[in-house]
N, C-alpha and C positions, 0 to 999 in steps of 0.2 A: 589421632593419626593423620598423616598426610596421605593424599591420594598416591597409590603406589604406581611405579613406572610399569609394572606388569599388568596394569589394567588393560581391558580390551582396547585395541587400537584400530581406528578407521583411517587408513592412509590414502594418499593420492594414488590413482591407478598408474602403473608404470608406463602406460601408453601416453601419459601427458594429459594436458587439459582437454584436448580434443576427445579423448576417450570418455570424458564426463558426459558426452552427448549420447552414449550408448546405453541400452537396457542393462548392461552389466553393472554400470555405476549405480543405477537405481536398486538393483538386487543387492549389491554390497551395502549401500547406505541403509536400506530398509532392514536388511538382515541384522546388522549390528545394532541399529536403533531399537528394533523390537526385542532382540536378545537382552539388551541392557535396560529395557524399560522396567522401572521400579527396582533396578538392581544397583550394583556398585557404580561409582563414577567411572567414566572411561574417557579416552582422549581421541581427538580428531586432528589429523595433520592438516593444517591449512598452509597457505602459500608461504607465510613468513613466521608462523608460530604454531604452537599446540593450542587447541581449544579443549578445555575440560567440559564434558557434558554430564549432567546429572538428570535424573528423572524421578517422577513420583510426586504425589501431593505434598509431602512434607518438605522436599527440596524446593518445590514451587513456593511454599509458604515461607521458607527461610529466605529465599531470594526476595520475595515480595516485601518482607518486613525489614530487610537490611537497609540501613541508612546509606545515603550517598557517600558518606565518609568511609563506609565499609566496602560496599559493592556499588560501583559507579556506572550508571547507564551512559552518561555523557562521555566519560573517559573511554568506555568500550567502543562507542560510536566513533570517537575521534581516533582511536587506535586503528580501527578498520579503514576509515575513509579519509583521515587526516583533515577533518572539517575545519580545524583551526586555521589551516592554510588555504582551504578551498573556499570557504565563505567568509573568512576573516576573523580576527581575534575578537572584535566587539560582538559580532553576531553569534559566535560560538559560545562566548563566556556570558553574554547577557541575552538570554533567550526570552525576552518579554513577549515575543510574538507567539510563543507556545500557549500560555494561558489565554491569550486573546482567541486563538483557534479553539481551545478547549471550551471556553465559556461563551464568549460573544458570538462566535460562529454557530455553535450548537443552539444557543437561545434564539438565533435569528432565522433558523431554518424554515419555520412556518411562514414568516414574512417574505423570505427570499425564494420560497418554493416556485411561485409562478415564473420567475426569471430562470431558475435552474431548469425547469421543465421546458420552457421556451427554447433555451439554448440546446438542450438535448434533442428536441424534435427538429429544430432547424439544422443542427449539425449532422444528424443522420440523413436528412433529406439532401443536403448539399454535398456531403461526403460520399454517399452512395450513388447519387445522381442516376436514379433508376428511370428508365424510359418505358412507357407502356406497361405491358404485362409480362415482359421478358425476364428470365433469370439472369442475374449478373454475379460473376464470381469476383470476390474481393479478398485481398490479404487481410485476414482477421485482426491480427495484433496491431498492424500499422493503422488500420481503419479505426479500431477502438481507441487507440492511443490519441489520435487527433480529436475524436469526439470527447473523450475525457478531458483533454487539455482545454478544449473550448468551454465545456460546462464548468470545470473548476475555475477557470479564469474569468468567467462571467461573475463569479462570486469574489474572486481575488482582486481584479482590476476593472471589471465592467466592460460595457460596450464603448467604443467599437474595437478596442485593443484585443479583446478575447478572440476576435475573428481574424485578426491580422495574420496572414500566412507566415511572415517572418517570425512573429512572436510565437506562433504555434511550433514552427520548426525549431526555434531556439530552445523552447522549454521541453519538447519531446526528446531532444538530444542532451539536455543538461545533465540528467542523471548519469548517463554514460560518460560525459565529460568528467564528472566528479569521481566516479569509480576508477576510470583510467588515470586521472590525476593522482589519486591516492596510491595506486600501484607504482606509478613513476616515482613519487616521493619516497616510497619504501625502499627504493633501490639506492638511495644516497644516505650519507650520514645525517643525523638529525640537525646538526648545525647548519646544513645547507638547505634545509626544508623550505624556508621562505623564498630563497632564490630559485629553487627548483619549481616551486608553485607558480612563481611569477613568470619565469622565462621558458619553462619546459612543459607546461600544461596549457590546455585550451580554455580553462576557466576564466582567466583575466579577459580574454577576448570575448567570451560569452557575456561576461559582466558588462563590458563596454557596449556590446551590442544591445543588451537589455536596457541599459541607461539611455540609449538613443530613443527608445520608445517611452520610457517612464519619466525621465527628467522633465520634459515639457508638461506632462500631466501633473506631476508633483508641484511644479512651479505655478501652474494655473490654479490648483486647489489651494495652495498657500496664499495666493493673491486673493482669492475669494474669502478665505478665512480672515485675512487682515482687513478686508473691506466690509464684510458683512457679519463677521462673528462665527462662532463655532457651528451654529445650526443654520447656516445659510440655505436659501431656497435651492431645491434640486440637488442638494449635496448627495453624492453617491453613497449608497449603503453597501460598502464592500470592504474587504480586508485592508486594502491600501488606506482607506479613510480611517479605519479603526487604528491602524498603526500610527498614522499621523496625529490622531486624537490622543494617543497615549502620551503621558507626561514625558517619557523618554523619546518617543517617536517624534514629538513635536520639535525636539532639538536635534534630531538625527539628520545626517547629510542625505542627499538624494541617493548616493551610492549605498549607504547603509540600508535605506528602505528598499532599494532595488535588490540587494542581496537577500533580504528577508522574504521578498516575494519569490525570488528564485529558489530559496530554501523550501518554501511552502510547495512550490511546484515539484521540486525534487522529491519531497515526501509523498506527494499526492498522485503523481501521474503514473509512474512505472508500476507500483504495486497494485493500484486500482485497475490499470489496463491488463495486467497479468491475471488478476482475479476474474474480471469480466470475460476475458478471452477464454479462460477455462470453462466458465459457465456457458458461453456461446458454443464451444466445441461439444460440451455435454448435451446441450439442447439440440444441436444439429444432428448429433449421433443418436439421439433418442427422441424422434419426432412425436412419439406417442404421448409425450408430456406437454406438448404445445397447447392442445385443446383444454386440458384442465386449468392451465395457467390463464389462458384467454378468458375462460368462463369466470374465473375468480376476479380478474381485473375488471372485466366488463360489468359484472354485477355490482361491484363496489363503486366504480366510477359512475354508473347510472344513478346510484343512490346519493353518493357523496361528492361527485365531481373529482377533478384532479387536485389533490391537496396533500399536505404533509400528513394530516389526520387520516386520509384515505389510505395512504401507504401503510400505516401501522396495522391496518386490517388485512393487508395482503399477505397472509401467512404462508401460502404456497410459494409465492414469489420470494419471500424472505428465506424460506426453507431451501428452495432450489439453489440460491446463491450460497447459503451456508454449507449445504452438502457438497457443493462444488469445491468450496474451500477445504472441506474436511478431506475429501478424496484426492484433490489436486491442489495442494497448498502452495505456499511461496518458498518455504524453507523447512528443513528438518529440525531446526532449533529456533528458540525464541528466548526473550528475556536475557539477552547477552549482557554481561557485566564484567568489569575489571576490578579485581581485588585491590583496594587501596592500602590495605594492611592485611596481615594474616587473619583469615576469617574461618571460624569454626561452625560447621553445620550442626544441626541438632543431633545427628547420629555420631558426632565426634570427628568426622572427616575435616581436616584442616586444609584450606587453600592458602598457599604461600602468597605473600604480597606480590602483585604484578601479574597474577594468573588471570587469564581470560576464561570465563565460565558461562555456560548457557544451559537452558532446559531443553530436553529432547521433546519438542512440541508435537512432532508428527507421530510419535509412538502411541500416545493414548488415543489419537484420532483413528488409528487403525487397529485398536485393541478390542477384541470381541468381548472382553470383560467390561468395557465401557459402552460400546455400541453393538447391538445385535447385528450379526452379519456385517461386520465392519468393512470387509473387502468389497461389499456390494454398494454401488451407487443407488441410493434410495432418495430421490429428490424431495419427497415430502416427509422425510424422517422427522425433522424438527417441528413441522406443523403438527404431526401426531403427538410428539412429546409435549407440545404446548397445550394440548387439549385438557391437561390437568388444571388449567386456569392460570398457569404461571408462564404466559407467553414471553415476557421480558427476559426470563432466565434462558430461554432457548432461541432468542432472536439473533439475527446476523451480527449485530454490533456488541453482543454481550461477551464477557470474558469469564473464564473459570479456570481452575487448575487443570482441567482436562481439555480446555479449548483456548489455546494461546495464540491464535492467529494475530490478534491485536495486542498481544502482551497481556499483562495482568497487574492490577495494583496502580499506584500513583503514576507510573510511567507507561501505562497503557496508551495506545495511539490516541492523541488528543483530537484527531479529526475523524474518528471512526463513525460517528453519527452522521457526519456529512457524507462520508463514503457510502454508508448504508443508504442514505436518501438518494444519492446520485445513482448508484448501481441498481437499486430497486426500480427507480424511475426508468432507467435504460431498459431493463428486462421487461417491465410492464409495457413500455412503448414498442419494443421489438415484437412481442407476441401479439399485440393488438393491431400492428400496422404492417407487418411483413410475414411472408412465408420464408422459411430458411431451411437449408439442407446442405449436406456435404456434397462435394463434387461426385459425379458418377463413380460407383464402385469404391469410393473412399471409405476408410474406417476412421474412427476418432483419431485426430492427430496425436502422436505420442508426445510426452513431455521430454524436455531436456533436463539433465541433471548435472549441474556444475558445482562440484564440491558439496556444500551443504544446501545449495539452492535448487529449487524446482521451478523450471521455466516453461511457460506455455509455448508450444511450437511457434517460432517467430515468423515463419513464412507460409504456413498452411492457409488455405483459402476456404471460405464459407460462401455459399450462394444465397442471394437475397432476391426477392421480387415483391412488388407491392401486393398487399393482400387484397383480394377481391371481396368487397362488402356486399 
């Protein structure tokens, strides 16, 4: 059978996009997602099309097993963001940077860890700019976004560029540039898309701005490569070098390499910033959990120092971040795909060619049948679950049919282990170096709900002061 038009429908609020910021939008979204969890497929009205949403372990497995010729992750992403026009035909169709991030970056985390932590510590110190023992109120999301941009780019392009104010400003804005550009392109016939992307979006200007920073670095590295060979002394160990070492990257233009670095930042900065801001709000709103986190970090660091291996032992830190993602995620759906041909699920439901489909990822995270007291924020929930000896299964970066924040299967987020390393280091540093709280009489900042997306409050403030030792 094909999914029926009479399936439950989640539509846009008649008040328009602004109403998505209201609690009513969250109530509507969660009610429909929970009602349909493990039930029949249903449809969500998005800005330009319908999205079919399915849920339950069998649907997850069907999507996971489907080939790219059947259900395409790349085409779904392109459908939403028009990446073919935003980052260019070559970068979109030849994603050799993705396996580099999945394998080489993940393998290098132990070696790179001292640099990652150094940038996090320095970025917090310089961005917060705390004086004496006084409390300082800072805009949480903007502050965290800058710190994550710096720590990520320490690994992507290295010093000193990762600390350049213009580079930071460019990359923290780039995700919004792409999203806005995709919306603008949607307003015009497809035949005009290349022209619209070039002349009516800000992405080409952002690319030129990025090239002013990267082209001299790329040219200098290529000069060293020609003079001294592939393993020249003091060669940077970063994503840019790995791209240039790749057989295809070695022949790529500086513009192509720049676009791949921008694409990495696009994928890394916003989602990580949103996740850590949610965790920061939860920590500031629940100060009773600061001391248990401190005690765990200090005990492990005293024995093992600051290292990637030490991070793996910080189960409460890991659990706090994962629980924050569970209760305050990024989106109501995950594993979005586009049907490249008629596709039949194992229950007989048929998706017609061209249909956009996704998994209701938030529903199981809030299901009492999956998690005890699912509506309660229990920061050490996953640490307790890991006491059965299977810590990896319950870790922040793990995926499962019931936990799809990073996707699941071969298209799961390739950089999720880097993200876990980065965010765990940030949380461990915050609890051992600072006192934090909400502003006087403030409650935990509410989330914004924009269609299928869950957004940490973008302007709320958190107070920091240096911790007295």
